[in-house]
N, C-alpha and C positions, 0 to 999 in steps of 0.2 A: 248403779251398783245393785247387785242382787244379794240375797241373804244366804244362798247356798243350801236352801232347804231348811225346814223347821227343825228346831232342837228335838232330839230324841229323848225318850223318857229313860235316862240313865242316872246313875248315882252322881254323875258330875254336873248335871244340868244346873243345879242350884249354885254350885261353886262357880261355874262359868258365868252365870248371870250376875254374880256379885263382884267379878274382877274389874278393876278400873281399867280404862282404855288409855292409860297415860302414854303408852308408846306412840299413839297416833299423834299426839301433840309434838313430840320430837320429830316425827316423820313429816310434819307439816301437811298431813292429809286433812286434818281438821284442827281448828284452833280453840283454845279455851275450854277443853273438855277433860282436863287431867283428873278431876275428882268425880267424874260421872261414870256410870256403868253402861254397858250396851243397852240394857232394858230402858234406862232413863233417857237414852238418846233415840229410842225407837228402833234400835237395831236388834236383829235376831241372828247372830252368826250361826252357821251350821256347825256340826261337830264332825271333823275329819277323823276317820278311824281306819285302822289297819284291819283287814279281814283276816282272821287267823284260821278259822275253820267253819264249815257249814254244819250246823247241828240239825237242820231240818230242810225240807224242800222249799220252804218259804224264805229261807235265808237268802240274802242278796249278795252276789259277788263270789269270787274265787279266792282261796287263800293266797295272800301276798298282794292283793289289790288294795287300793285306797278307796274308801267310800265316803262321799260327801252328800248327805241327803240320799237321793235316789240315783245319784250319778256315781259311776265307777271309773277308776283310773288305774292304769298299770304304772304310771308315774305322773307327777304333778309339778309344774313350775309355778313358783309363787314368791312372795316376799313376806318375811315375818316382820310384824309391826311392834310387837311387845312380847315379853317373856315374864312368866309368873311361876311361883312355886306354890303347890297346894298339898293338902292331905285329905284322905278319905278313909274312914274306918268302916269296914263291912262286917256284918254278922249274918249267920245262917249259911246254908248250902243250897246249891242248885237253884230252883225257881224261888226259894224263900230267901235267897241272899239279897240283902238290902243295906243301904248306907245308914248308919246310926249317928255319925258325927263327921264333920268336915270343916276344913279351913281353906280360905282362898288366899291367905298370905303366909301360911306355915307358922304363924305366931298365935293367932286367936281363933277360936271356933266361930262359925257363922253366927251372926246375931239372931237369925231366924230360928235357930235350934231351941227347942223347949227344954231339952235335958242334955246339954253337952257333957262329955265324959270328964272334962276338967275346965277350969277357968282360962288356962293358957295351954298352948301346945308346946311352944318352945320359948326360951328367953334369948333375946338378941344380945350378944356380947359386944364389947367395944371393938373387938377385932373384926367384926362383921360375921363371925360364925354364930351358930345357934346352939343352945344347950337344951336338951329335952327336959320338959317340966312334967308333962303328962306321962303316966306310966305306959300308955298305949303308943307313945312316940319313941320309946327307948329300946335300944338293941339289947339282946340277951344272949346267953351262951347255952348251947345244947349240951347237957351233962353227959350224954352218951357219946357224942362225936367230938365235942370241944369246939365245934364250928359256931360262928356268929349267926344268930337268928335275927332277921330283920323285924322291926316293930310291927305289931298288928295294924297300926294306922299307917297305910302306905303313902309314901311321899311321891310326888310326881312333878313334872314340868309341863306347863301348857304354853303353847305359842298362839298368839293371835296373828292370823295371816290373811293375805289377800291374793287370790289367784290371778294369773295373767290372762284370764278369759276376757272376752268382750261380750257383755259387760263383766267386770270382775266380781268375784264372790268373796265375802268376808267369812272367816271361819275360825273356830278354836281347834287346836290340835293337841289334845292331852296325851301325855306319855308317862307310863309308870313301869315298874319292874325293870326288865332288861332294856326296854326302849328308853327309859329314863336315863340309864347309864350311858347309852349311845348318845342321847341328846346332850348330856353333860360333857361328854368327850368332844362333841362338836363345838360346844360353847367354849371349852378350854382351848381348843385349837384356834378358834376365832379370836380369842383374846391375845394370841401370840402374833397375829397379823399386824404389822406396823400401821399406824395412822387410822385405826378403826375407831370411830366414835359411837356407832350404833349399828345394830344388826340390819337396819333398813338399808344400809349401803350395799347389801348383797342380794342378788336373786338366788333362790334356792331351788334345786332340783330334788324332789322327794321321791324315793322309790324304796320298796321293801327288798331286803337282802336276807335270804334264808341262811342261817348258820347251823351247821351240823357239828356235833362233837367229834 
């Protein structure tokens, strides 16, 4: 098994390194690792990303391609091993944009943070839904348009996956904004399929689809 390329220096790296690999236990890929993180297991999953645009000549890939380390794909066949929800709060613009707070479970800030914006992100309700506790995790209303404004701390969904290459590559696939909505739609549809116990029962064909208004 290869690692799909070293982690990139992005705002999500610290989040991804702290996510438990509990899905691997269910998938019977590895046993007895529910409470461990990839770093503790000596794994460095790559970060699978969608190439949206090229800002300079040094950027790798064309818009719409998938990039895993230095490898580029027009589409990728894989299996997802686990699903997690995370949050990342950014501040600044352009090159000065950086993450100032993050959570790898959508409930509590990362323990490594020196100055988290709140003690809790959300409160887990008996129904399984979450209620925002931190002001940065709450939706607001635009007084000019009346439209709902998403919280500054963006919620995302991250899949841990394994490519069908030989040898296979382990990766994280973080999705936020519009991509997160598509991912949630995919999960909702998957829940409607009879006799599904876990996402590992399915092979997944991943490709980018451009949507124009």
